[in-house]
PAGU-323116 format. One record per residue: z, y, x of N, C-alpha, C in turn. Coordinates in steps of 0.001 Angstrom, whole numbers, padded with zeros to 6 digits, always signed. Layout:
BEGIN
ZYXZYXZYX ...
//
This chain:
BEGIN
+109732+127511+064287+109298+128894+064465+109595+129685+063194 +110427+130701+063321+110784+131532+062180+109750+132651+062048 +109076+132695+060904+108040+133704+060693+108628+134942+060035 +108128+136087+060437+108620+137354+059891+107554+138430+060076 +107680+139489+059312+106865+140695+059481+107801+141859+059738 +107308+142862+060425+108131+144009+060792+107351+145300+060541 +107997+146268+059928+107382+147587+059779+108463+148650+059771 +108064+149897+059964+109020+151004+060047+108601+152121+059100 +109552+152645+058361+109279+153788+057493+109248+155080+058315 +108683+156135+057744+108600+157412+058450+109974+157984+058774 +110986+157607+057985+112334+158130+058245+113095+157334+059305 +112410+156348+059912+113011+155606+061018+113634+154276+060642 +113658+153941+059346+114241+152668+058932+113356+151507+059385 +113930+150602+060162+113216+149399+060595+113410+148313+059541 +112302+147695+059117+112348+146697+058050+111746+145388+058543 +112443+144304+058282+111959+142960+058585+111804+142199+057277 +110759+141411+057176+110547+140589+055987+110341+139144+056412 +111114+138251+055786+110991+136814+056049+110679+136119+054731 +109504+135523+054653+109090+134852+053418+109620+133428+053372 +110258+133072+052254+110766+131718+052042+110400+131296+050627 +109480+130349+050535+108985+129901+049228+109833+128789+048628 +110861+128352+049358+111613+127164+048928+112843+127492+048087 +113153+128761+047924+114382+129125+047221+114123+130198+046165 +114832+130140+045047+114705+131205+044030+115558+132429+044381 +116342+132323+045470+117215+133422+045857+116529+134368+046841 +117059+135572+046900+116593+136541+047886+117794+137148+048588 +117554+137722+049760+118610+138358+050535+118186+139779+050900 +119104+140704+050731+118931+142060+051252+120059+142266+052255 +119700+142332+053534+120705+142463+054594+120498+143784+055324 +121558+144568+055423+121481+145865+056097+122462+145882+057264 +121919+146039+058462+122730+146067+059671+122747+147494+060222 +123931+148068+060301+124083+149406+060873+124534+149282+062323 +123916+150079+063173+124176+150026+064607+125448+150809+064935 +126566+150345+064395+127850+150982+064661+128969+149948+064557 +129846+149968+065538+130996+149070+065524+132200+149787+066103 +133259+149046+066327+134489+149643+066833+134297+150286+068204 +133307+149815+068968+133084+150394+070301+132599+151846+070230 +132123+152269+069056+131599+153626+068898+132648+154631+068434 +133882+154201+068345+134951+155080+067877+135568+155860+069032 +136261+156947+068688+137064+157675+069672+138391+156945+069833 +138955+157010+071019+140186+156262+071273+141358+156768+070428 +141280+158022+069975+142350+158556+069133+142049+158447+067642 +140891+157834+067323+140522+157625+065912+139862+156246+065788 +140639+155193+065975+140094+153836+065924+140241+153246+064523 +139495+152170+064273+139542+151500+062970+138599+152101+061946 +137824+153122+062336+136964+153816+061376+135761+152965+060947 +135188+152209+061874+134041+151368+061510+134451+150370+060432 +135624+149783+060601+136118+148816+059623+136520+149503+058317 +137165+150665+058420+137511+151430+057215+136252+151753+056424 +135171+152078+057131+133923+152427+056453+133297+151248+055724 +133473+150063+056297+132993+148867+055595+133590+148822+054190 +134880+149165+054084+135548+149178+052774+135096+150363+051922 +134965+151531+052539+134564+152726+051795+133186+152580+051168 +132323+151794+051814+130950+151632+051297+130917+150889+049963 +132038+150267+049591+132104+149606+048282+132824+150470+047249 +133148+151717+047640+133856+152610+046734+132954+153383+045805 +131658+153110+045845+130728+153776+044950+129984+154918+045623 +128781+155198+045125+127987+156320+045627+127983+157421+044573 +127336+158522+044876+127326+159655+043943+126710+159274+042606 +125669+158468+042640+124959+158107+041405+125457+156816+040760 +126138+155972+041546+126583+154666+041039+128061+154506+041371 +128904+154621+040370+130355+154631+040589+130889+153277+041043 +130239+152185+040633+130741+150837+040922+129624+150013+041546 +129839+149544+042768+128795+148794+043472+128705+147354+042980 +129860+146708+042793+129892+145257+042555+129348+144838+041190 +129731+145551+040142+129401+145104+038783+127907+144957+038533 +127066+145962+038849+125619+145792+038610+125040+144579+039334 +125548+144335+040557+125031+143193+041322+125452+141876+040681 +126690+141819+040221+127177+140606+039558+126437+140351+038253 +126140+141411+037516+125375+141274+036267+123955+140774+036532 +123465+141028+037759+122128+140564+038149+122181+139166+038765 +123366+138533+038705+123509+137168+039227+123715+137108+040722 +124136+138244+041312+124254+138292+042762+125678+138347+043273 +125807+138258+044585+127085+138413+045270+126842+139188+046551 +127905+139787+047067+127742+140589+048273+129003+140538+049113 +128847+140928+050359+130001+141055+051245+129569+141833+052480 +130498+141998+053417+130203+142751+054632+131161+142324+055725 +130830+142648+056962+131746+142413+058074+131519+143470+059149 +132571+143741+059883+132524+144693+060999+132930+143958+062266 +132261+144262+063368+132658+143733+064667+132827+144910+065620 +133093+144622+066865+133157+145701+067853+131794+146326+068105 +130722+145624+067690+129362+146097+067965+128602+146599+066747 +128792+145976+065575+127937+146282+064423+128737+146265+063121 +128099+146788+062063+128606+146639+060700+127464+146104+059846 +127712+145019+059128+126647+144334+058394+127013+144175+056914 +126058+144514+056042+126236+144389+054593+125150+143473+054049 +125535+142526+053179+124512+141630+052649+124684+141381+051156 +123557+141187+050503+123496+140871+049077+122614+139640+048907 +123084+138690+048119+122306+137488+047784+122188+137448+046264 +120956+137374+045773+120756+137397+044320+119412+136777+043970 +119175+136428+042682+117877+135874+042294+116740+136816+042690 +115660+136240+043188+114547+137043+043708+113987+138006+042659 +113974+137591+041380+113401+138475+040363+114286+139684+040055 +115508+139695+040624+116405+140844+040433+116628+141637+041716 +115754+141468+042692+115995+142062+044010+116103+143588+043962 +115442+144212+042998+115486+145681+042942+116894+146203+042664 +117716+145393+042029+119106+145814+041800+119801+146035+043138 +119606+145123+044076+120228+145251+045399+119628+146419+046170 +118315+146598+046096+117664+147694+046809+118121+149048+046252 +118286+149116+044944+118786+150333+044281+120192+150674+044782 +121065+149662+044806+122447+149877+045217+122560+150234+046701 +121868+149477+047546+121980+149695+048987+121364+151029+049409 +120228+151371+048853+119585+152629+049230+120393+153822+048756 +121042+153696+047588+121787+154831+047064+123045+155110+047883 +123713+154045+048351+124913+154326+049151+124555+154733+050575 +123350+154369+051043+122889+154887+052326+122581+156381+052207 +122048+156778+051059+121679+158170+050817+122888+159056+050543 +123784+158579+049685+124817+159495+049185+126085+158755+048785 +126850+158344+049773+128142+157720+049493+129049+158746+048817 +129829+158295+047844+130743+159197+047140+132011+159386+047959 +132239+160596+048425+133445+160883+049189+134490+161492+048255 +135350+160636+047729+136405+161126+046849+137758+160799+047461 +138712+161656+047180+140067+161419+047692+140625+160098+047167 +140287+159776+045928+140777+158534+045334+140238+157324+046092 +138924+157317+046352+138323+156190+047074+138923+156058+048468 +139102+157194+049155+139674+157154+050500+141092+156587+050473 +141893+157010+049506+143271+156530+049428+143337+155043+049099 +142482+154614+048165+142460+153194+047776+142076+152320+048962 +140972+152672+049629+140481+151837+050727+141385+151941+051950 +141966+153101+052170+142928+153260+053263+144108+152299+053052 +144600+152224+051820+145722+151334+051497+145351+149875+051713 +144124+149520+051337+143638+148150+051518+143613+147783+052997 +143085+148692+053827+142977+148427+055265+144362+148359+055918 +145262+149258+055516+146624+149247+056063+147326+147927+055727 +147136+147467+054484+147740+146196+054076+147143+145031+054862 +145833+145078+055094+145167+144038+055887+145698+144041+057316 +145882+145230+057874+146426+145366+059230+147794+144682+059311 +148637+144946+058323+149985+144381+058325+149966+142874+058123 +149176+142412+057145+149180+140981+056801+148528+140124+057870 +147360+140525+058352+146582+139675+059256+146951+139846+060721 +147440+141032+061081+147651+141313+062506+149117+141451+062898 +149951+141935+061991+151341+142190+062353+152309+141142+061819 +152012+140576+060651+152970+139669+060004+152509+138218+059977 +151579+137876+060826+151049+136515+060876+151235+135957+062271 +151654+134708+062409+151816+134132+063749+150536+134253+064579 +150658+134741+065785+149549+134962+066714+148559+136023+066215 +148907+136751+065161+147981+137716+064564+147651+138892+065461 +148586+139275+066328+148361+140458+067168+147820+140109+068554 +147355+138889+068730+146861+138461+070046+145765+139394+070564 +144782+139701+069705+143670+140533+070179+144057+141994+070322 +145113+142409+069638+145633+143762+069853+146241+143876+071246 +146689+142750+071786+147298+142715+073123+146303+142317+074210 +145412+141377+073882+144495+140835+074899+143395+141826+075273 +142859+142530+074289+141759+143463+074594+142153+144548+075604 +143273+145264+075390+143621+146287+076390+144073+145708+077729 +144357+144415+077767+144654+143762+079039+143356+143484+079797 +142325+143055+079076+141048+142680+079702+140152+143886+079972 +140225+144896+079123+139380+146090+079275+140251+147311+079528 +139900+148058+080556+140666+149255+080916+139927+150548+080597 +138594+150521+080555+137813+151740+080322+136894+151629+079112 +136212+150511+078971+135249+150335+077876+135977+150305+076530 +135295+150750+075485+135920+150822+074156+136091+149462+073482 +135797+148388+074174+136189+147059+073700+137703+146858+073829 +138398+147847+074381+139832+147655+074635+140681+147772+073375 +140055+148047+072213+140808+147942+070961+140073+147022+069996 +140837+146434+069092+140280+145489+068121+139585+146234+066992 +138777+145504+066232+138019+146091+065129+138935+146747+064100 +140083+146166+063854+141008+146711+062851+141537+148077+063278 +141499+148350+064591+141990+149615+065113+143093+149409+066123 +143374+150449+066860+144377+150391+067929+145790+150425+067350 +145975+151271+066350+147284+151388+065712+147119+151893+064282 +148105+151581+063464+148056+151913+062036+147903+153404+061776 +148520+154229+062593+148527+155663+062348+147129+156271+062324 +146179+155656+063053+144818+156195+063076+144174+156140+061695 +144459+155081+060942+143931+154966+059577+144776+155805+058616 +146062+155792+058834+146960+156574+057972+146635+158062+058034 +146218+158539+059204+145965+159963+059406+144501+160358+059202 +143646+159414+058814+142221+159714+058633+142028+160760+057538 +141288+161809+057847+141035+162880+056877+139656+162728+056262 +139416+163458+055188+138107+163434+054544+137019+163947+055498 +137345+164965+056292+136378+165488+057260+136036+164436+058313 +137048+163673+058766+136803+162581+059725+135812+161577+059153 +136037+161209+057900+135224+160190+057240+133791+160680+057044 +133638+161905+056561+132289+162457+056342+131518+162566+057650 +132208+162957+058705+131573+163086+060010+131090+161734+060528 +131906+160695+060326+131541+159341+060764+130300+158850+060021 +130260+159105+058713+129115+158691+057894+127838+159387+058366 +127927+160689+058566+126750+161454+058973+126220+160991+060329 +127122+160614+061213+126733+160222+062566+126082+158840+062616 +126563+157910+061777+126160+156510+061947+125380+155904+060779 +125514+156447+059575+124907+155812+058403+123644+156558+057972 +122535+156156+058563+121244+156774+058260+120138+155755+058517 +118954+155975+057953+117846+155033+058184+117531+154816+059659 +117651+155862+060474+117306+155730+061892+118314+154897+062668 +119459+154613+062049+120493+153828+062727+120735+152491+062026 +119715+152028+061270+119881+150806+060474+118674+149890+060607 +118926+148598+060358+117859+147598+060260+118020+146892+058916 +116956+146865+058141+116960+146214+056828+116119+144953+056888 +116665+143838+056400+115872+142602+056302+115856+142128+054861 +114664+141841+054363+114485+141256+053033+113921+139854+053212 +114567+138890+052601+114129+137502+052719+114010+136894+051329 +112948+136140+051103+112748+135503+049811+111283+135223+049563 +110987+134752+048371+109612+134376+048022+108848+135586+047481 +108445+136447+048413+107674+137646+048063+106419+137709+048925 +105563+138667+048604+104413+138968+049449+104732+140235+050240 +104135+140357+051426+104422+141483+052307+104145+142824+051634 +103020+142933+050969+102678+144212+050345+103662+144571+049241 +104146+143570+048546+105155+143792+047505+106434+144344+048121 +106850+143766+049241+108056+144215+049925+107881+145642+050443 +106721+145912+051031+106454+147267+051529+106550+148290+050403 +106000+147942+049256+106012+148844+048103+107438+149091+047612 +108252+148026+047554+109629+148156+047078+110479+148988+048049 +110307+148733+049335+111084+149475+050327+110685+150947+050316 +109399+151200+050199+108913+152579+050126+109508+153283+048908 +109542+152588+047800+110058+153157+046542+111529+153554+046668 +112333+152689+047273+113779+152898+047255+114338+153617+048479 +113623+153608+049597+114195+154147+050831+113445+155330+051437 +112206+155545+051069+111381+156522+051799+111880+157957+051684 +112609+158291+050603+113042+159680+050433+114424+159948+051046 +115007+158958+051736+116295+159166+052398+116050+159877+053728 +116719+161019+053972+116534+161720+055251+116845+160810+056430 +116065+160928+057496+116164+159990+058622+117495+160087+059358 +118092+161274+059387+119301+161444+060176+118958+161487+061658 +119948+161670+062480+119750+161715+063932+120209+160407+064544 +119320+159772+065276+119661+158506+065912+120817+158709+066886 +121865+157916+066710+123037+158004+067572+122706+157462+068960 +122863+158289+069970+122631+157862+071343+123950+157436+071974 +124086+156163+072183+125336+155593+072684+125467+155849+074193 +126619+156353+074573+126888+156598+075991+128331+156211+076278 +128585+154913+076325+129948+154406+076466+130369+154334+077931 +131651+154470+078154+132190+154333+079509+132051+152890+079971 +131443+152707+081120+131233+151354+081639+132535+150793+082192 +132783+149538+081907+133975+148876+082416+133805+148584+083907 +134726+149062+084757+134621+148758+086192+134840+147270+086458 +134316+146800+087553+134480+145386+087903+135962+145056+088085 +136382+143972+087457+137772+143529+087604+137903+142747+088900 +138875+143132+089730+139004+142512+091045+140344+141845+091277 +141207+141879+090249+142500+141223+090426+142981+140605+089118 +143728+139533+089266+144278+138795+088125+145272+139664+087354 +145167+139641+086028+146090+140386+085181+146854+139413+084298 +148118+139714+084068+148947+138800+083279+149939+139589+082443 +150128+139139+081215+151109+139779+080334+151762+138712+079467 +153077+138810+079280+153806+137889+078414+154419+138679+077264 +154210+138198+076048+154847+138817+074885+155677+137755+074167 +156792+138159+073599+157639+137242+072825+157421+137508+071351 +157165+136443+070597+156880+136596+069180+157533+135459+068386 +157659+135692+067103+158197+134673+066197+157065+133725+065813 +156750+132804+066729+155647+131860+066540+156168+130426+066709 +155438+129440+066181+155918+128045+066246+156009+127479+067659 +155080+127881+068528+155063+127294+069865+154401+128243+070847 +154619+128012+072135+154024+128866+073173+152498+128736+073180 +151814+129864+073372+150344+129863+073371+149822+130641+074571 +148583+130359+074962+147980+131002+076137+146548+131419+075833 +146127+132503+076488+144769+133043+076313+144294+133530+077683 +143396+132765+078299+142804+133145+079579+141434+133761+079281 +141252+135047+079602+140002+135739+079291+139262+136096+080578 +138045+135542+080723+137216+135785+081900+136054+136705+081517 +135755+137683+082365+134617+138560+082117+133306+137758+082213 +132360+138085+081325+131059+137411+081328+129959+138434+081079 +128695+138085+081355+127592+139051+081222+127344+139491+079777 +126610+140586+079641+126284+141123+078319+125258+140255+077595 +125011+140602+076350+124210+139768+075435+122767+139585+075888 +122223+140545+076622+120825+140452+077055+120674+139942+078490 +121773+139617+079135+121713+139100+080501+121096+137700+080498 +120353+137387+081545+119652+136095+081592+120622+134914+081633 +121891+135149+081983+122858+134050+082037+123697+133917+080766 +123455+134755+079767+124305+134738+078572+124354+133352+077929 +123203+132752+077713+123159+131453+077035+123742+130342+077919 +123624+130502+079220+124214+129519+080128+125737+129561+080052 +126297+130774+079968+127753+130906+079835+128206+130344+078489 +127409+130542+077456+127724+129962+076152+127784+128438+076249 +126831+127857+076969+126810+126403+077177+128001+125955+078019 +128356+126757+079016+129535+126479+079836+130792+126409+078966 +130940+127343+078043+132129+127336+077175+132178+126068+076326 +131003+125593+075894+130948+124338+075135+131367+123154+076010 +130895+123143+077238+131244+122055+078159+132743+122040+078433 +133340+123215+078507+134771+123310+078800+135641+122957+077604 +135268+123470+076420+136215+123306+075322+135675+123408+073923 +134511+122834+073666+133958+122921+072311+134660+121964+071345 +134940+120752+071818+135492+119739+070915+136267+118687+071709 +136523+117547+071077+137360+116508+071692+136686+115765+072842 +135407+116017+073053+134731+115370+074184+134584+116325+075367 +135111+117530+075235+134946+118541+076286+135921+118317+077438 +135611+118942+078548+136336+118717+079798+137830+119028+079700 +138179+120205+079186+139586+120613+079144+140392+119756+078174 +139789+119380+077069+140476+118544+076081+140786+117171+076670 +139775+116575+077300+139956+115229+077850+141016+115208+078947 +141045+116246+079782+141979+116249+080903+143378+116729+080512 +143453+117889+079858+144757+118533+079664+145482+118092+078399 +144748+117625+077419+145404+117115+076212+145460+115598+076227 +144301+114981+076287+144276+113513+076193+144831+112856+077454 +144479+113411+078617+144908+112800+079865+146344+113120+080249 +146677+114421+080320+147993+114837+080813+148974+115217+079707 +148488+115310+078466+149348+115609+077303+150158+116896+077485 +149505+117928+078014+150183+119209+078253+150085+120153+077060 +149065+119949+076218+148801+120889+075120+148642+120144+073802 +148921+120878+072717+148654+120303+071393+147221+120591+070975 +146667+121677+071487+145230+121943+071293+144747+122899+072372 +143457+122848+072647+142839+123731+073646+141359+123860+073326 +140808+125036+073570+139391+125253+073318+138864+126383+074181 +137559+126526+074213+136915+127610+074962+135781+128172+074120 +135603+129473+074186+134560+130132+073394+134232+131476+074026 +133123+132069+073607+132745+133396+074095+132804+134392+072940 +133008+135669+073281+133052+136693+072234+131668+137081+071735 +130624+136810+072529+129262+137117+072089+128968+138600+072014 +129697+139404+072774+129570+140860+072707+128224+141344+073242 +127771+142498+072718+126523+143095+073192+126702+143595+074626 +127810+144285+074893+128127+144677+076268+128904+143538+076935 +129411+143788+078132+130100+142733+078890+131204+142098+078038 +131114+140787+077851+132030+140098+076953+133065+139263+077675 +133656+138331+076922+134713+137490+077462+134453+136019+077155 +134743+135165+078138+134853+133724+077907+136357+133451+077850 +136807+132901+076732+138239+132729+076508+138596+131247+076449 +139632+130881+077188+140230+129547+077093+141603+129736+076449 +141810+129121+075295+143073+129331+074592+143598+128022+074022 +144887+128020+073741+145492+126829+073154+147000+126979+073059 +147664+125877+072738+149117+125890+072559+149746+124765+073399 +150867+125097+074022+151552+124131+074882+152368+123140+074063 +152470+121922+074561+153386+120950+073966+154830+121330+074298 +155748+120907+073466+157167+121173+073718+157567+120610+075078 +158329+121394+075831+158814+120936+077126+157888+121227+078283 +156670+121701+077982+155709+122034+079042+155835+123525+079349 +156032+123866+080608+156181+125269+080987+154821+125924+081204 +154796+127246+081099+153566+127983+081378+153099+127727+082803 +154022+127674+083743+153660+127483+085151+153028+126112+085391 +153607+125077+084797+153037+123729+084967+151627+123663+084385 +151475+124243+083219+150137+124233+082619+149158+125041+083462 +149597+126199+083935+148725+127077+084720+148185+126348+085940 +149043+125640+086637+148606+124881+087819+147582+123817+087434 +147843+123127+086335+146934+122063+085892+145585+122620+085463 +145610+123780+084781+144354+124387+084319+143481+124808+085495 +144062+125529+086453+143248+125995+087573+142733+124829+088410 +143527+123756+088501+143034+122560+089209+141838+121968+088480 +141922+121910+087154+140817+121373+086359+139575+122253+086483 +139760+123572+086471+138618+124488+086606+137990+124361+087991 +138813+124213+089020+138275+124014+090380+137493+122708+090462 +138018+121651+089836+137295+120367+089816+135965+120513+089079 +135998+121237+087963+134778+121433+087166+133719+122159+087994 +134138+123170+088746+133186+123957+089551+132634+123176+090741 +133361+122137+091147+132971+121409+092361+131861+120390+092135 +131546+120137+090864+130517+119127+090588+129689+119548+089375 +128437+119122+089385+127566+119382+088236+127874+118363+087137 +127806+118794+085892+128069+117845+084803+126948+116816+084750 +127254+115655+084231+126286+114561+084216+125156+114833+083220 +124061+114131+083421+122909+114281+082533+123263+113881+081103 +124084+112818+080967+124499+112369+079629+125348+113427+078922 +126291+114021+079664+127151+115045+079066+126340+116275+078667 +125386+116653+079527+124550+117815+079218+123712+117557+077968 +123178+116346+077866+122363+116002+076695+123194+116055+075413 +124442+115579+075485+125317+115616+074311+125604+117055+073880 +125862+117915+074869+126131+119323+074567+124909+119972+073928 +123740+119703+074501+122515+120308+073979+122198+119803+072565 +122477+118539+072306+122259+117993+070962+123148+118703+069934 +124395+118975+070327+125314+119666+069418+124868+121111+069180 +124417+121775+070242+123919+123149+070101+122704+123181+069189 +121796+122224+069401+120571+122155+068609+120891+121885+067140 +121799+120941+066907+122188+120593+065533+122826+121788+064821 +123712+122486+065541+124380+123653+064956+123371+124741+064616 +122393+124944+065497+121369+125965+065276+120506+125610+064073 +120103+124350+063984+119253+123922+062868+120012+124014+061543 +121295+123672+061559+122109+123768+060355+122258+125228+059928 +122466+126099+060913+122609+127530+060625+121333+128090+060017 +120191+127680+060556+118903+128210+060087+118506+127705+058706 +119228+126721+058190+118927+126239+056846+119252+127301+055799 +120191+128168+056080+120594+129187+055116+119752+130446+055236 +119215+130915+054136+118347+132097+054146+119124+133339+054571 +120406+133408+054215+121224+134560+054617+121391+134598+056129 +121664+133449+056743+121812+133403+058202+120534+133839+058903 +119400+133411+058366+118124+133809+058977+117938+135326+058918 +118278+135905+057776+118126+137359+057611+119058+138112+058565 +120308+137653+058673+121257+138322+059565+120837+138187+061030 +120343+137009+061407+119917+136801+062787+118701+137645+063143 +117782+137801+062199+116618+138668+062436+117069+140097+062708 +118001+140586+061910+118517+141939+062113+119207+142068+063471 +119976+141061+063833+120721+141105+065095+119787+141187+066292 +118732+140376+066284+117795+140400+067409+116992+141691+067446 +116655+142212+066274+115971+143503+066238+116843+144584+066855 +118131+144544+066543+119059+145531+067080+119183+145407+068600 +119060+144183+069102+119114+143973+070551+117874+144522+071254 +116815+144775+070468+115627+145381+071047+114395+144513+071044 +114522+143246+070640+113359+142358+070636+113574+141240+069628 +113067+141430+068421+113279+140443+067365+112624+139106+067694 +111609+139116+068562+110926+137862+068911+111836+136892+069663 +112948+137385+070185+113895+136513+070890+114449+135423+069981 +114410+135668+068673+114947+134682+067741+114210+133351+067850 +112943+133399+068228+112149+132178+068361+112126+131627+069790 +112825+132295+070698+112876+131836+072087+114219+131204+072429 +115179+131357+071520+116546+130916+071794+116620+129421+072091 +115976+128610+071270+116035+127153+071463+115447+126742+072799 +114339+127376+073183+113699+127057+074457+114593+127451+075633 +115281+128594+075490+116190+129039+076557+117297+128008+076771 +117902+127564+075667+118942+126529+075786+118370+125256+076403 +117183+124866+075962+116550+123622+076426+116332+123631+077941 +116095+124817+078504+115795+124922+079931+117040+125066+080814 +118215+125099+080213+119447+125208+080992+119744+123870+081677 +120015+123919+082964+120274+122694+083731+121756+122601+084115 +122133+121426+084586+123505+121217+085066+123810+122140+086241 +122814+122375+087093+122994+123280+088236+123234+124718+087760 +122519+125132+086696+122732+126472+086118+124173+126632+085665 +124679+125611+084986+126046+125666+084450+127061+125726+085586 +126850+124919+086620+127766+124928+087761+127740+126284+088461 +126559+126878+088571+126431+128188+089230+127221+129268+088480 +127068+129336+087153+127799+130377+086409+129291+130062+086342 +129632+128780+086366+131053+128412+086388+131707+128945+087657 +131048+128774+088790+131579+129273+090063+131696+130792+090051 +130754+131435+089397+130725+132896+089362+131776+133477+088415 +131966+132849+087257+132786+133440+086199+134228+132954+086199 +134447+131686+086495+135802+131128+086416+136607+131459+087662 +136719+132768+087916+137444+133263+089076+138763+133889+088623 +139804+133626+089346+141105+134183+088979+141094+135712+089042 +140319+136267+089948+140286+137721+090134+139664+138454+088947 +138892+137733+088123+138277+138380+086954+138871+137844+085655 +140098+137325+085747+140753+136709+084585+141951+137548+084129 +142112+137652+082818+143284+138298+082227+144003+137264+081364 +145282+137034+081633+146042+136005+080942+147097+136629+080021 +147018+136282+078754+148054+136677+077802+148850+135415+077417 +150158+135480+077613+151038+134384+077229+151886+134817+076033 +151859+134009+074991+152672+134288+073806+153837+133310+073813 +155020+133831+074037+156210+133004+074180+156979+132966+072866 +157276+131769+072406+158022+131628+071154+159466+132092+071355 +159956+132894+070422+161340+133372+070501+162309+132209+070338 
//
């Protein structure tokens, strides 16, 4: 049972506190309720660009990293299609350094032409290196618009195209900050060996005078139900042919979300999974294969991906895969197999919870979903999943009519 306290400042900032007496370190984690899904289709990549801009200094503090490093700390951030998260880990007795830095850039980020140009160049270079000039790097740039036709999940976090970042103006950037970066659109978690009243006092000191801003009301276009199989082949300079089968799955708060997650583990988590045993070990059609979910807040994807062995055609593999999926749907997995899967899920969860940073990030994530108490119900939900539950969602989700297939053909 993960213990925490929750309170809200008058300006709308939601604060979570998790006490941990076993470590001299503390965590300041700030989760902003903005991701790539909140962008305009003609101005994509802004959420990710902003992740970089937030390290360009605020009006009062020109350099974010140095003060934190001098305090013995480290920091980083990540952007997804759903959220942007910033975290600082540092000795507990220096926690005010992180609160000073984080509150100041929430209040008054420095909008300078120099910072915009520097960070724009960094993002453009990242776009080229990771997505355009790397084998299989552009897969999600191709797969997302194949799987999504209306919802803003149809572009990747890096952005739809380079020109959107290249053409970003100072007015665009300031408008994005004003819309999304405010106490009313953020969740702050402090974790470490403190007392609740001490944390309340520190948060009040550093954050209470920040204007609340206007809470962003999300109104995204809903993705229509997919009713037919979609397929696209791209030719790339890659070592071998690769495949990506993407099936629509329920949103993060749907009662079947965790069951679909378990289904993906049963299909392709490791060398004991169904697809690996049949298509790699048994039929030797692939050099590797796996299954995973995107974990999206809105309707997500269950993806089966891998690489074909030399001499194996896409058509031969396709027939074998659908036969294996039909066989999987026709029978419930055994009690022994289910127990093995659950043991791995439990072990992974317990290992993850050992880290104070992971606990802080997970608390913020559940708060953003609308119910932080879900963090303590997750294990029980997994524990109650049955073989019949898995077979039911497999029959529902592993349908060709709701599948989008991207084939990457080696030149």
